CHARMM internal coordinates of N, CA and C (Angstrom, degrees):
IC EDIT
DIST 1 N 1 CA 1.4067
DIST 1 CA 1 C 1.5159
ANGL 1 N 1 CA 1 C 114.52
DIST 1 C 2 N 1.3150
ANGL 1 CA 1 C 2 N 111.70
DIHE 1 N 1 CA 1 C 2 N 138.50
DIST 2 N 2 CA 1.4257
ANGL 1 C 2 N 2 CA 118.52
DIHE 1 CA 1 C 2 N 2 CA -174.65
DIST 2 CA 2 C 1.5961
ANGL 2 N 2 CA 2 C 114.21
DIHE 1 C 2 N 2 CA 2 C -70.06
DIST 2 C 3 N 1.2471
ANGL 2 CA 2 C 3 N 118.31
DIHE 2 N 2 CA 2 C 3 N 144.97
DIST 3 N 3 CA 1.5040
ANGL 2 C 3 N 3 CA 117.93
DIHE 2 CA 2 C 3 N 3 CA 176.40
DIST 3 CA 3 C 1.5142
ANGL 3 N 3 CA 3 C 107.99
DIHE 2 C 3 N 3 CA 3 C -82.93
DIST 3 C 4 N 1.3346
ANGL 3 CA 3 C 4 N 116.73
DIHE 3 N 3 CA 3 C 4 N 164.30
DIST 4 N 4 CA 1.4371
ANGL 3 C 4 N 4 CA 123.98
DIHE 3 CA 3 C 4 N 4 CA 175.61
DIST 4 CA 4 C 1.5478
ANGL 4 N 4 CA 4 C 114.90
DIHE 3 C 4 N 4 CA 4 C -48.42
DIST 4 C 5 N 1.4494
ANGL 4 CA 4 C 5 N 111.14
DIHE 4 N 4 CA 4 C 5 N -43.98
DIST 5 N 5 CA 1.3873
ANGL 4 C 5 N 5 CA 120.62
DIHE 4 CA 4 C 5 N 5 CA -174.88
DIST 5 CA 5 C 1.5903
ANGL 5 N 5 CA 5 C 109.53
DIHE 4 C 5 N 5 CA 5 C -67.89
DIST 5 C 6 N 1.3121
ANGL 5 CA 5 C 6 N 116.56
DIHE 5 N 5 CA 5 C 6 N -35.93
DIST 6 N 6 CA 1.4814
ANGL 5 C 6 N 6 CA 123.15
DIHE 5 CA 5 C 6 N 6 CA 179.02
DIST 6 CA 6 C 1.5387
ANGL 6 N 6 CA 6 C 106.64
DIHE 5 C 6 N 6 CA 6 C -71.44
DIST 6 C 7 N 1.2235
ANGL 6 CA 6 C 7 N 118.72
DIHE 6 N 6 CA 6 C 7 N -38.85
DIST 7 N 7 CA 1.4727
ANGL 6 C 7 N 7 CA 118.32
DIHE 6 CA 6 C 7 N 7 CA 176.93
DIST 7 CA 7 C 1.4867
ANGL 7 N 7 CA 7 C 111.54
DIHE 6 C 7 N 7 CA 7 C -69.35
DIST 7 C 8 N 1.2227
ANGL 7 CA 7 C 8 N 118.80
DIHE 7 N 7 CA 7 C 8 N -39.24
DIST 8 N 8 CA 1.5370
ANGL 7 C 8 N 8 CA 122.17
DIHE 7 CA 7 C 8 N 8 CA -177.76
DIST 8 CA 8 C 1.5173
ANGL 8 N 8 CA 8 C 105.17
DIHE 7 C 8 N 8 CA 8 C -62.12
DIST 8 C 9 N 1.4124
ANGL 8 CA 8 C 9 N 117.89
DIHE 8 N 8 CA 8 C 9 N -44.99
DIST 9 N 9 CA 1.4713
ANGL 8 C 9 N 9 CA 120.60
DIHE 8 CA 8 C 9 N 9 CA -175.99
DIST 9 CA 9 C 1.5177
ANGL 9 N 9 CA 9 C 111.31
DIHE 8 C 9 N 9 CA 9 C -66.77
DIST 9 C 10 N 1.3997
ANGL 9 CA 9 C 10 N 115.06
DIHE 9 N 9 CA 9 C 10 N -39.36
DIST 10 N 10 CA 1.4546
ANGL 9 C 10 N 10 CA 118.38
DIHE 9 CA 9 C 10 N 10 CA 176.77
DIST 10 CA 10 C 1.5665
ANGL 10 N 10 CA 10 C 109.46
DIHE 9 C 10 N 10 CA 10 C -57.85
DIST 10 C 11 N 1.3718
ANGL 10 CA 10 C 11 N 113.25
DIHE 10 N 10 CA 10 C 11 N -46.03
DIST 11 N 11 CA 1.4836
ANGL 10 C 11 N 11 CA 122.20
DIHE 10 CA 10 C 11 N 11 CA -179.77
DIST 11 CA 11 C 1.4834
ANGL 11 N 11 CA 11 C 109.24
DIHE 10 C 11 N 11 CA 11 C -57.20
DIST 11 C 12 N 1.4746
ANGL 11 CA 11 C 12 N 121.99
DIHE 11 N 11 CA 11 C 12 N -45.38
DIST 12 N 12 CA 1.3125
ANGL 11 C 12 N 12 CA 125.01
DIHE 11 CA 11 C 12 N 12 CA -176.83
DIST 12 CA 12 C 1.4691
ANGL 12 N 12 CA 12 C 109.33
DIHE 11 C 12 N 12 CA 12 C -63.25
DIST 12 C 13 N 1.4462
ANGL 12 CA 12 C 13 N 114.49
DIHE 12 N 12 CA 12 C 13 N -45.83
DIST 13 N 13 CA 1.5176
ANGL 12 C 13 N 13 CA 116.62
DIHE 12 CA 12 C 13 N 13 CA -175.13
DIST 13 CA 13 C 1.6976
ANGL 13 N 13 CA 13 C 105.29
DIHE 12 C 13 N 13 CA 13 C -59.26
DIST 13 C 14 N 1.3660
ANGL 13 CA 13 C 14 N 118.65
DIHE 13 N 13 CA 13 C 14 N -42.57
DIST 14 N 14 CA 1.4355
ANGL 13 C 14 N 14 CA 117.52
DIHE 13 CA 13 C 14 N 14 CA -176.89
DIST 14 CA 14 C 1.3521
ANGL 14 N 14 CA 14 C 111.35
DIHE 13 C 14 N 14 CA 14 C -64.57
DIST 14 C 15 N 1.4144
ANGL 14 CA 14 C 15 N 120.68
DIHE 14 N 14 CA 14 C 15 N -38.71
DIST 15 N 15 CA 1.4461
ANGL 14 C 15 N 15 CA 120.97
DIHE 14 CA 14 C 15 N 15 CA 179.30
DIST 15 CA 15 C 1.4755
ANGL 15 N 15 CA 15 C 113.55
DIHE 14 C 15 N 15 CA 15 C -64.04
DIST 15 C 16 N 1.4339
ANGL 15 CA 15 C 16 N 117.80
DIHE 15 N 15 CA 15 C 16 N -39.40
DIST 16 N 16 CA 1.4316
ANGL 15 C 16 N 16 CA 127.05
DIHE 15 CA 15 C 16 N 16 CA 178.48
DIST 16 CA 16 C 1.5657
ANGL 16 N 16 CA 16 C 111.00
DIHE 15 C 16 N 16 CA 16 C -56.76
DIST 16 C 17 N 1.4107
ANGL 16 CA 16 C 17 N 107.74
DIHE 16 N 16 CA 16 C 17 N -43.03
DIST 17 N 17 CA 1.5098
ANGL 16 C 17 N 17 CA 118.67
DIHE 16 CA 16 C 17 N 17 CA -174.30
DIST 17 CA 17 C 1.6117
ANGL 17 N 17 CA 17 C 102.19
DIHE 16 C 17 N 17 CA 17 C -63.35
DIST 17 C 18 N 1.3872
ANGL 17 CA 17 C 18 N 111.47
DIHE 17 N 17 CA 17 C 18 N -48.11
DIST 18 N 18 CA 1.4920
ANGL 17 C 18 N 18 CA 118.11
DIHE 17 CA 17 C 18 N 18 CA -174.02
DIST 18 CA 18 C 1.5953
ANGL 18 N 18 CA 18 C 106.55
DIHE 17 C 18 N 18 CA 18 C -59.77
DIST 18 C 19 N 1.3007
ANGL 18 CA 18 C 19 N 113.26
DIHE 18 N 18 CA 18 C 19 N -50.19
DIST 19 N 19 CA 1.4658
ANGL 18 C 19 N 19 CA 117.47
DIHE 18 CA 18 C 19 N 19 CA -174.34
DIST 19 CA 19 C 1.6202
ANGL 19 N 19 CA 19 C 112.05
DIHE 18 C 19 N 19 CA 19 C -60.77
DIST 19 C 20 N 1.3645
ANGL 19 CA 19 C 20 N 111.98
DIHE 19 N 19 CA 19 C 20 N -38.81
DIST 20 N 20 CA 1.3946
ANGL 19 C 20 N 20 CA 115.24
DIHE 19 CA 19 C 20 N 20 CA 177.64
DIST 20 CA 20 C 1.5702
ANGL 20 N 20 CA 20 C 115.69
DIHE 19 C 20 N 20 CA 20 C -63.70
DIST 20 C 21 N 1.3013
ANGL 20 CA 20 C 21 N 111.16
DIHE 20 N 20 CA 20 C 21 N -41.26
DIST 21 N 21 CA 1.4394
ANGL 20 C 21 N 21 CA 116.86
DIHE 20 CA 20 C 21 N 21 CA 177.32
DIST 21 CA 21 C 1.5108
ANGL 21 N 21 CA 21 C 114.14
DIHE 20 C 21 N 21 CA 21 C -69.43
DIST 21 C 22 N 1.4394
ANGL 21 CA 21 C 22 N 119.58
DIHE 21 N 21 CA 21 C 22 N -35.38
DIST 22 N 22 CA 1.3319
ANGL 21 C 22 N 22 CA 127.10
DIHE 21 CA 21 C 22 N 22 CA 176.56
DIST 22 CA 22 C 1.4818
ANGL 22 N 22 CA 22 C 108.88
DIHE 21 C 22 N 22 CA 22 C -63.85
DIST 22 C 23 N 1.3327
ANGL 22 CA 22 C 23 N 116.92
DIHE 22 N 22 CA 22 C 23 N -47.05
DIST 23 N 23 CA 1.4461
ANGL 22 C 23 N 23 CA 123.94
DIHE 22 CA 22 C 23 N 23 CA -176.02
DIST 23 CA 23 C 1.5472
ANGL 23 N 23 CA 23 C 108.09
DIHE 22 C 23 N 23 CA 23 C -62.11
DIST 23 C 24 N 1.2890
ANGL 23 CA 23 C 24 N 118.25
DIHE 23 N 23 CA 23 C 24 N -43.54
DIST 24 N 24 CA 1.4651
ANGL 23 C 24 N 24 CA 121.23
DIHE 23 CA 23 C 24 N 24 CA -172.26
DIST 24 CA 24 C 1.5297
ANGL 24 N 24 CA 24 C 108.26
DIHE 23 C 24 N 24 CA 24 C -73.09
DIST 24 C 25 N 1.2834
ANGL 24 CA 24 C 25 N 118.06
DIHE 24 N 24 CA 24 C 25 N -44.65
DIST 25 N 25 CA 1.4718
ANGL 24 C 25 N 25 CA 125.66
DIHE 24 CA 24 C 25 N 25 CA 175.01
DIST 25 CA 25 C 1.5647
ANGL 25 N 25 CA 25 C 112.27
DIHE 24 C 25 N 25 CA 25 C -57.35
DIST 25 C 26 N 1.2254
ANGL 25 CA 25 C 26 N 118.23
DIHE 25 N 25 CA 25 C 26 N -28.13
DIST 26 N 26 CA 1.4553
ANGL 25 C 26 N 26 CA 123.50
DIHE 25 CA 25 C 26 N 26 CA -176.54
DIST 26 CA 26 C 1.4685
ANGL 26 N 26 CA 26 C 119.03
DIHE 25 C 26 N 26 CA 26 C -110.82
DIST 26 C 27 N 1.1783
ANGL 26 CA 26 C 27 N 114.80
DIHE 26 N 26 CA 26 C 27 N 10.33
DIST 27 N 27 CA 1.4905
ANGL 26 C 27 N 27 CA 125.67
DIHE 26 CA 26 C 27 N 27 CA -178.16
DIST 27 CA 27 C 1.4935
ANGL 27 N 27 CA 27 C 116.66
DIHE 26 C 27 N 27 CA 27 C 62.55
DIST 27 C 28 N 1.4143
ANGL 27 CA 27 C 28 N 117.92
DIHE 27 N 27 CA 27 C 28 N 36.48
DIST 28 N 28 CA 1.4562
ANGL 27 C 28 N 28 CA 125.56
DIHE 27 CA 27 C 28 N 28 CA -177.84
DIST 28 CA 28 C 1.6329
ANGL 28 N 28 CA 28 C 106.97
DIHE 27 C 28 N 28 CA 28 C -100.01
DIST 28 C 29 N 1.1400
ANGL 28 CA 28 C 29 N 116.67
DIHE 28 N 28 CA 28 C 29 N 165.76
DIST 29 N 29 CA 1.5919
ANGL 28 C 29 N 29 CA 118.91
DIHE 28 CA 28 C 29 N 29 CA 165.35
DIST 29 CA 29 C 1.5098
ANGL 29 N 29 CA 29 C 101.93
DIHE 28 C 29 N 29 CA 29 C -129.40
DIST 29 C 30 N 1.3466
ANGL 29 CA 29 C 30 N 114.10
DIHE 29 N 29 CA 29 C 30 N 135.62
DIST 30 N 30 CA 1.3583
ANGL 29 C 30 N 30 CA 121.72
DIHE 29 CA 29 C 30 N 30 CA 173.62
DIST 30 CA 30 C 1.6103
ANGL 30 N 30 CA 30 C 112.24
DIHE 29 C 30 N 30 CA 30 C -74.83
DIST 30 C 31 N 1.3599
ANGL 30 CA 30 C 31 N 114.75
DIHE 30 N 30 CA 30 C 31 N 158.36
DIST 31 N 31 CA 1.4516
ANGL 30 C 31 N 31 CA 114.48
DIHE 30 CA 30 C 31 N 31 CA -174.32
DIST 31 CA 31 C 1.5376
ANGL 31 N 31 CA 31 C 108.69
DIHE 30 C 31 N 31 CA 31 C -63.82
DIST 31 C 32 N 1.3316
ANGL 31 CA 31 C 32 N 113.29
DIHE 31 N 31 CA 31 C 32 N 134.86
DIST 32 N 32 CA 1.4992
ANGL 31 C 32 N 32 CA 117.13
DIHE 31 CA 31 C 32 N 32 CA -174.66
DIST 32 CA 32 C 1.6619
ANGL 32 N 32 CA 32 C 108.38
DIHE 31 C 32 N 32 CA 32 C -80.15
DIST 32 C 33 N 1.3869
ANGL 32 CA 32 C 33 N 116.82
DIHE 32 N 32 CA 32 C 33 N -16.25
DIST 33 N 33 CA 1.3742
ANGL 32 C 33 N 33 CA 118.72
DIHE 32 CA 32 C 33 N 33 CA 173.38
DIST 33 CA 33 C 1.4581
ANGL 33 N 33 CA 33 C 115.20
DIHE 32 C 33 N 33 CA 33 C -67.38
DIST 33 C 34 N 1.2643
ANGL 33 CA 33 C 34 N 122.49
DIHE 33 N 33 CA 33 C 34 N 98.70
DIST 34 N 34 CA 1.4705
ANGL 33 C 34 N 34 CA 129.95
DIHE 33 CA 33 C 34 N 34 CA -168.91
DIST 34 CA 34 C 1.5548
ANGL 34 N 34 CA 34 C 108.98
DIHE 33 C 34 N 34 CA 34 C -56.31
DIST 34 C 35 N 1.3338
ANGL 34 CA 34 C 35 N 113.48
DIHE 34 N 34 CA 34 C 35 N -34.95
DIST 35 N 35 CA 1.5288
ANGL 34 C 35 N 35 CA 113.05
DIHE 34 CA 34 C 35 N 35 CA -175.98
DIST 35 CA 35 C 1.4658
ANGL 35 N 35 CA 35 C 107.24
DIHE 34 C 35 N 35 CA 35 C -77.69
DIST 35 C 36 N 1.4095
ANGL 35 CA 35 C 36 N 124.05
DIHE 35 N 35 CA 35 C 36 N -34.91
DIST 36 N 36 CA 1.4455
ANGL 35 C 36 N 36 CA 123.93
DIHE 35 CA 35 C 36 N 36 CA 174.72
DIST 36 CA 36 C 1.5178
ANGL 36 N 36 CA 36 C 114.82
DIHE 35 C 36 N 36 CA 36 C -59.94
DIST 36 C 37 N 1.4427
ANGL 36 CA 36 C 37 N 107.02
DIHE 36 N 36 CA 36 C 37 N -48.02
DIST 37 N 37 CA 1.4319
ANGL 36 C 37 N 37 CA 118.50
DIHE 36 CA 36 C 37 N 37 CA -175.49
DIST 37 CA 37 C 1.5331
ANGL 37 N 37 CA 37 C 112.64
DIHE 36 C 37 N 37 CA 37 C -63.28
DIST 37 C 38 N 1.3522
ANGL 37 CA 37 C 38 N 113.87
DIHE 37 N 37 CA 37 C 38 N -42.90
DIST 38 N 38 CA 1.4662
ANGL 37 C 38 N 38 CA 117.83
DIHE 37 CA 37 C 38 N 38 CA 172.47
DIST 38 CA 38 C 1.4383
ANGL 38 N 38 CA 38 C 114.57
DIHE 37 C 38 N 38 CA 38 C -57.28
DIST 38 C 39 N 1.3462
ANGL 38 CA 38 C 39 N 119.49
DIHE 38 N 38 CA 38 C 39 N -45.49
DIST 39 N 39 CA 1.4540
ANGL 38 C 39 N 39 CA 124.66
DIHE 38 CA 38 C 39 N 39 CA 174.77
DIST 39 CA 39 C 1.4907
ANGL 39 N 39 CA 39 C 115.39
DIHE 38 C 39 N 39 CA 39 C -51.98
DIST 39 C 40 N 1.3609
ANGL 39 CA 39 C 40 N 114.17
DIHE 39 N 39 CA 39 C 40 N -47.96
DIST 40 N 40 CA 1.4296
ANGL 39 C 40 N 40 CA 121.88
DIHE 39 CA 39 C 40 N 40 CA 178.00
DIST 40 CA 40 C 1.5118
ANGL 40 N 40 CA 40 C 110.40
DIHE 39 C 40 N 40 CA 40 C -60.70
DIST 40 C 41 N 1.2436
ANGL 40 CA 40 C 41 N 115.16
DIHE 40 N 40 CA 40 C 41 N -54.25
DIST 41 N 41 CA 1.4857
ANGL 40 C 41 N 41 CA 121.20
DIHE 40 CA 40 C 41 N 41 CA -177.62
DIST 41 CA 41 C 1.5065
ANGL 41 N 41 CA 41 C 106.17
DIHE 40 C 41 N 41 CA 41 C -60.83
DIST 41 C 42 N 1.2256
ANGL 41 CA 41 C 42 N 122.96
DIHE 41 N 41 CA 41 C 42 N -43.49
DIST 42 N 42 CA 1.5356
ANGL 41 C 42 N 42 CA 121.76
DIHE 41 CA 41 C 42 N 42 CA 179.26
DIST 42 CA 42 C 1.5802
ANGL 42 N 42 CA 42 C 109.68
DIHE 41 C 42 N 42 CA 42 C -60.91
DIST 42 C 43 N 1.3797
ANGL 42 CA 42 C 43 N 117.36
DIHE 42 N 42 CA 42 C 43 N -46.03
DIST 43 N 43 CA 1.5146
ANGL 42 C 43 N 43 CA 119.05
DIHE 42 CA 42 C 43 N 43 CA 174.24
DIST 43 CA 43 C 1.5455
ANGL 43 N 43 CA 43 C 108.78
DIHE 42 C 43 N 43 CA 43 C -64.08
DIST 43 C 44 N 1.1699
ANGL 43 CA 43 C 44 N 124.30
DIHE 43 N 43 CA 43 C 44 N -36.00
DIST 44 N 44 CA 1.5962
ANGL 43 C 44 N 44 CA 114.15
DIHE 43 CA 43 C 44 N 44 CA 179.20
DIST 44 CA 44 C 1.5048
ANGL 44 N 44 CA 44 C 109.54
DIHE 43 C 44 N 44 CA 44 C -70.10
DIST 44 C 45 N 1.3952
ANGL 44 CA 44 C 45 N 116.33
DIHE 44 N 44 CA 44 C 45 N -38.31
DIST 45 N 45 CA 1.5455
ANGL 44 C 45 N 45 CA 113.69
DIHE 44 CA 44 C 45 N 45 CA 175.37
DIST 45 CA 45 C 1.5047
ANGL 45 N 45 CA 45 C 110.93
DIHE 44 C 45 N 45 CA 45 C -64.78
DIST 45 C 46 N 1.2416
ANGL 45 CA 45 C 46 N 120.52
DIHE 45 N 45 CA 45 C 46 N -46.65
DIST 46 N 46 CA 1.5453
ANGL 45 C 46 N 46 CA 123.42
DIHE 45 CA 45 C 46 N 46 CA 175.51
DIST 46 CA 46 C 1.5343
ANGL 46 N 46 CA 46 C 111.10
DIHE 45 C 46 N 46 CA 46 C -48.10
DIST 46 C 47 N 1.4020
ANGL 46 CA 46 C 47 N 118.55
DIHE 46 N 46 CA 46 C 47 N -51.31
DIST 47 N 47 CA 1.3827
ANGL 46 C 47 N 47 CA 122.92
DIHE 46 CA 46 C 47 N 47 CA -172.12
DIST 47 CA 47 C 1.5881
ANGL 47 N 47 CA 47 C 107.74
DIHE 46 C 47 N 47 CA 47 C -72.27
DIST 47 C 48 N 1.3897
ANGL 47 CA 47 C 48 N 119.69
DIHE 47 N 47 CA 47 C 48 N -29.47
DIST 48 N 48 CA 1.3921
ANGL 47 C 48 N 48 CA 118.58
DIHE 47 CA 47 C 48 N 48 CA 173.54
DIST 48 CA 48 C 1.4268
ANGL 48 N 48 CA 48 C 111.79
DIHE 47 C 48 N 48 CA 48 C -67.80
DIST 48 C 49 N 1.3261
ANGL 48 CA 48 C 49 N 120.17
DIHE 48 N 48 CA 48 C 49 N -40.61
DIST 49 N 49 CA 1.5026
ANGL 48 C 49 N 49 CA 122.69
DIHE 48 CA 48 C 49 N 49 CA -177.42
DIST 49 CA 49 C 1.5270
ANGL 49 N 49 CA 49 C 107.26
DIHE 48 C 49 N 49 CA 49 C -69.27
DIST 49 C 50 N 1.2656
ANGL 49 CA 49 C 50 N 115.13
DIHE 49 N 49 CA 49 C 50 N -41.31
DIST 50 N 50 CA 1.5620
ANGL 49 C 50 N 50 CA 119.88
DIHE 49 CA 49 C 50 N 50 CA -175.65
DIST 50 CA 50 C 1.5012
ANGL 50 N 50 CA 50 C 117.10
DIHE 49 C 50 N 50 CA 50 C -73.57
DIST 50 C 51 N 1.4107
ANGL 50 CA 50 C 51 N 108.97
DIHE 50 N 50 CA 50 C 51 N -46.90
DIST 51 N 51 CA 1.3987
ANGL 50 C 51 N 51 CA 117.60
DIHE 50 CA 50 C 51 N 51 CA -170.69
DIST 51 CA 51 C 1.5807
ANGL 51 N 51 CA 51 C 116.34
DIHE 50 C 51 N 51 CA 51 C -116.90
DIST 51 C 52 N 1.3308
ANGL 51 CA 51 C 52 N 114.01
DIHE 51 N 51 CA 51 C 52 N -1.38
DIST 52 N 52 CA 1.5275
ANGL 51 C 52 N 52 CA 118.25
DIHE 51 CA 51 C 52 N 52 CA 173.35
DIST 52 CA 52 C 1.5804
ANGL 52 N 52 CA 52 C 114.86
DIHE 51 C 52 N 52 CA 52 C 82.52
DIST 52 C 53 N 1.3999
ANGL 52 CA 52 C 53 N 113.33
DIHE 52 N 52 CA 52 C 53 N -0.77
DIST 53 N 53 CA 1.4936
ANGL 52 C 53 N 53 CA 118.26
DIHE 52 CA 52 C 53 N 53 CA 175.89
DIST 53 CA 53 C 1.5011
ANGL 53 N 53 CA 53 C 104.99
DIHE 52 C 53 N 53 CA 53 C -139.07
DIST 53 C 54 N 1.4498
ANGL 53 CA 53 C 54 N 112.51
DIHE 53 N 53 CA 53 C 54 N 157.37
DIST 54 N 54 CA 1.4758
ANGL 53 C 54 N 54 CA 125.13
DIHE 53 CA 53 C 54 N 54 CA 176.43
DIST 54 CA 54 C 1.4329
ANGL 54 N 54 CA 54 C 105.08
DIHE 53 C 54 N 54 CA 54 C -79.60
DIST 54 C 55 N 1.3025
ANGL 54 CA 54 C 55 N 125.52
DIHE 54 N 54 CA 54 C 55 N 67.16
DIST 55 N 55 CA 1.4580
ANGL 54 C 55 N 55 CA 131.04
DIHE 54 CA 54 C 55 N 55 CA 169.88
DIST 55 CA 55 C 1.5082
ANGL 55 N 55 CA 55 C 111.44
DIHE 54 C 55 N 55 CA 55 C -62.98
DIST 55 C 56 N 1.2881
ANGL 55 CA 55 C 56 N 117.83
DIHE 55 N 55 CA 55 C 56 N 132.40
DIST 56 N 56 CA 1.3845
ANGL 55 C 56 N 56 CA 123.01
DIHE 55 CA 55 C 56 N 56 CA 175.99
DIST 56 CA 56 C 1.5419
ANGL 56 N 56 CA 56 C 109.74
DIHE 55 C 56 N 56 CA 56 C -53.93
DIST 56 C 57 N 1.4209
ANGL 56 CA 56 C 57 N 122.65
DIHE 56 N 56 CA 56 C 57 N 127.18
DIST 57 N 57 CA 1.3041
ANGL 56 C 57 N 57 CA 125.50
DIHE 56 CA 56 C 57 N 57 CA -174.86
DIST 57 CA 57 C 1.5250
ANGL 57 N 57 CA 57 C 109.63
DIHE 56 C 57 N 57 CA 57 C -73.12
DIST 57 C 58 N 1.3408
ANGL 57 CA 57 C 58 N 117.56
DIHE 57 N 57 CA 57 C 58 N -20.48
DIST 58 N 58 CA 1.4471
ANGL 57 C 58 N 58 CA 120.19
DIHE 57 CA 57 C 58 N 58 CA -173.33
DIST 58 CA 58 C 1.6260
ANGL 58 N 58 CA 58 C 112.87
DIHE 57 C 58 N 58 CA 58 C -86.29
DIST 58 C 59 N 1.3601
ANGL 58 CA 58 C 59 N 112.61
DIHE 58 N 58 CA 58 C 59 N -3.29
DIST 59 N 59 CA 1.4308
ANGL 58 C 59 N 59 CA 119.87
DIHE 58 CA 58 C 59 N 59 CA -171.90
DIST 59 CA 59 C 1.5979
ANGL 59 N 59 CA 59 C 107.16
DIHE 58 C 59 N 59 CA 59 C -116.67
DIST 59 C 60 N 1.2921
ANGL 59 CA 59 C 60 N 113.58
DIHE 59 N 59 CA 59 C 60 N 146.00
DIST 60 N 60 CA 1.5468
ANGL 59 C 60 N 60 CA 118.75
DIHE 59 CA 59 C 60 N 60 CA 172.91
DIST 60 CA 60 C 1.5176
ANGL 60 N 60 CA 60 C 115.92
DIHE 59 C 60 N 60 CA 60 C -83.56
DIST 60 C 61 N 1.3051
ANGL 60 CA 60 C 61 N 123.57
DIHE 60 N 60 CA 60 C 61 N 126.49
DIST 61 N 61 CA 1.3511
ANGL 60 C 61 N 61 CA 125.36
DIHE 60 CA 60 C 61 N 61 CA -178.13
DIST 61 CA 61 C 1.5499
ANGL 61 N 61 CA 61 C 109.18
DIHE 60 C 61 N 61 CA 61 C -72.06
DIST 61 C 62 N 1.2312
ANGL 61 CA 61 C 62 N 124.01
DIHE 61 N 61 CA 61 C 62 N 147.80
DIST 62 N 62 CA 1.4999
ANGL 61 C 62 N 62 CA 124.43
DIHE 61 CA 61 C 62 N 62 CA 169.64
DIST 62 CA 62 C 1.5408
ANGL 62 N 62 CA 62 C 107.91
DIHE 61 C 62 N 62 CA 62 C -84.87
DIST 62 C 63 N 1.2985
ANGL 62 CA 62 C 63 N 117.86
DIHE 62 N 62 CA 62 C 63 N -29.24
DIST 63 N 63 CA 1.4979
ANGL 62 C 63 N 63 CA 117.95
DIHE 62 CA 62 C 63 N 63 CA -174.84
DIST 63 CA 63 C 1.4702
ANGL 63 N 63 CA 63 C 108.28
DIHE 62 C 63 N 63 CA 63 C 97.51
DIST 63 C 64 N 1.3910
ANGL 63 CA 63 C 64 N 119.79
DIHE 63 N 63 CA 63 C 64 N -1.75
DIST 64 N 64 CA 1.5487
ANGL 63 C 64 N 64 CA 124.97
DIHE 63 CA 63 C 64 N 64 CA -177.81
DIST 64 CA 64 C 1.4683
ANGL 64 N 64 CA 64 C 104.49
DIHE 63 C 64 N 64 CA 64 C -107.52
DIST 64 C 65 N 1.3238
ANGL 64 CA 64 C 65 N 126.77
DIHE 64 N 64 CA 64 C 65 N 98.53
DIST 65 N 65 CA 1.4781
ANGL 64 C 65 N 65 CA 124.20
DIHE 64 CA 64 C 65 N 65 CA 179.02
DIST 65 CA 65 C 1.5072
ANGL 65 N 65 CA 65 C 123.80
DIHE 64 C 65 N 65 CA 65 C -37.15
DIST 65 C 66 N 1.4945
ANGL 65 CA 65 C 66 N 106.78
DIHE 65 N 65 CA 65 C 66 N -40.77
DIST 66 N 66 CA 1.4226
ANGL 65 C 66 N 66 CA 106.76
DIHE 65 CA 65 C 66 N 66 CA -176.03
DIST 66 CA 66 C 1.5471
ANGL 66 N 66 CA 66 C 112.48
DIHE 65 C 66 N 66 CA 66 C -76.41
DIST 66 C 67 N 1.1752
ANGL 66 CA 66 C 67 N 119.32
DIHE 66 N 66 CA 66 C 67 N -20.33
DIST 67 N 67 CA 1.5086
ANGL 66 C 67 N 67 CA 126.27
DIHE 66 CA 66 C 67 N 67 CA 175.58
DIST 67 CA 67 C 1.6275
ANGL 67 N 67 CA 67 C 109.51
DIHE 66 C 67 N 67 CA 67 C -81.81
DIST 67 C 68 N 1.3806
ANGL 67 CA 67 C 68 N 114.47
DIHE 67 N 67 CA 67 C 68 N -41.11
DIST 68 N 68 CA 1.3814
ANGL 67 C 68 N 68 CA 114.21
DIHE 67 CA 67 C 68 N 68 CA -177.76
DIST 68 CA 68 C 1.5672
ANGL 68 N 68 CA 68 C 116.68
DIHE 67 C 68 N 68 CA 68 C -81.66
DIST 68 C 69 N 1.3413
ANGL 68 CA 68 C 69 N 119.01
DIHE 68 N 68 CA 68 C 69 N 4.60
DIST 69 N 69 CA 1.5246
ANGL 68 C 69 N 69 CA 124.33
DIHE 68 CA 68 C 69 N 69 CA 176.18
DIST 69 CA 69 C 1.5206
ANGL 69 N 69 CA 69 C 107.84
DIHE 68 C 69 N 69 CA 69 C -55.21
DIST 69 C 70 N 1.2836
ANGL 69 CA 69 C 70 N 118.65
DIHE 69 N 69 CA 69 C 70 N -40.50
DIST 70 N 70 CA 1.4961
ANGL 69 C 70 N 70 CA 121.30
DIHE 69 CA 69 C 70 N 70 CA -179.27
DIST 70 CA 70 C 1.5523
ANGL 70 N 70 CA 70 C 119.18
DIHE 69 C 70 N 70 CA 70 C -59.66
DIST 70 C 71 N 1.4618
ANGL 70 CA 70 C 71 N 116.51
DIHE 70 N 70 CA 70 C 71 N -14.81
DIST 71 N 71 CA 1.4383
ANGL 70 C 71 N 71 CA 117.40
DIHE 70 CA 70 C 71 N 71 CA -179.82
DIST 71 CA 71 C 1.4412
ANGL 71 N 71 CA 71 C 108.04
DIHE 70 C 71 N 71 CA 71 C -118.67
DIST 71 C 72 N 1.1927
ANGL 71 CA 71 C 72 N 119.47
DIHE 71 N 71 CA 71 C 72 N 27.99
DIST 72 N 72 CA 1.4736
ANGL 71 C 72 N 72 CA 125.32
DIHE 71 CA 71 C 72 N 72 CA 171.07
DIST 72 CA 72 C 1.5046
ANGL 72 N 72 CA 72 C 108.10
DIHE 71 C 72 N 72 CA 72 C -87.31
END
COOR INIT
IC SEED 1 N 1 CA 1 C
IC BUILD
């Protein structure tokens, strides 16, 4: 059975792969600063685990799903 840390790392890897694909498809470039990129990916994974969506970790959620759609 996987530990919570292993599950978190796996989820972070999945989100990074998603972000790379999304960026490439839409002509974006991910932050080249590995520390910053890692922090954002970790925050997205944490929000997905806690709240069920990849809410931007840089923005505060209102707790109202209809209002928070803009920060997913």
